[in-house]
N, C-alpha and C positions, 0 to 999 in steps of 0.2 A: 378822029374826033368822036367822043362818046355821045351817043344820042340819049342815053338814059343815065341818070345819076342815081346811084344806090346809096341810100342813107341807112346806117345801122344805128339803132337806138338800143343799146344794151341795158340802159337804165330801165327800160320797159320790156326788155327781152324780146324785141321784135325787129322786123326789117320793113322798110318802106321804100317804094320806088317812086321817084319824082320825074315826071315828064312835063316840061314847061313849068307852070305854076301849080299843077295838080299833084297831090301826093296821096297814096293809099297804102294802108297797112297790108302787108302780104301774109304775115304769120306772127304768132306769139309763142314763146316757149318759156316755161318756168325752169330756172336753173338755181337751185338753192345756193345762196351766198354770193351770187353774181351782183356786183355793185359797180360803182364808178371805176373806170379803168379803160384801157385801150385794148382793142382787139386787132387782129390781123386777118385779112381776107385774101384768099387765093384759090383760084380754080374751083369755085363753088363751095368752099369750106371756110368757116369762121373759126378762129382759134382765140380763146379768151382766158385770161387767168381768173380764177374764182377767188376774189380778194377776201371774202368772208371765211374762207377755208383754205386748204392747202392742196389745190389741184388746178389742172388746166382742162378746159372743156373744148371739144370740137363739135360744131354744129353744121348741119347741112344748110347752106345759104338759101336754097330754094324752098325748103319746107320747115326749117327750124328744128328738125329732129336732132337729138343728141347722137352723134356718131361714136364718140368715145370720151371717157374722162380718165385722166391720169393723176394719181396722187403724187404730191411732192413733199419734201421734208419740211418746208415752211411756205409761207405765202409769197406770191410774186406781184409786186406793185408795178412791174414794167410790162410793156407790150411785148408779145411774142415776136420773134424774128423768123422769117420763113425763107427757106431755099427750096431747091427742086424736090427733095424727098423728106426733108426734116423741118421740125419746128424747134427753135431754141428758146428756152425760157430761163431767165435769171431770177433767182429768189432774193428775198430781203437779206439773207445771210451771204449773198454773192455766190451761191452755188449755181453752176450752169448745167442745165439739162438739155440733152439732144433727144427729141422724141420723133418717132416715125409719123409723118403726116397721115399715113393710111390707118394706123391703129393705135397710136400713142405709145 
């Protein structure tokens, strides 16, 4: 059972941790073009499509620091899919990208 619930608010580009009814902001990060959309979180890393542009960004979940950004041929309106070593991103033109979780 999880004792902490982690809430990610990518509209505000921040992360909050909620314990019981209390919530507090942990960090904020500005990512140009990051808008509404779904992110994926695994092993302390956040992966999100940059809908205002044509890239995917990886953020450190503890600090909000940008770990890497990877350009794509077009934008991705879909949430990334994660496996052990890879992040899969499907773009609006149905192109599938396989990116390394470590460095994009």
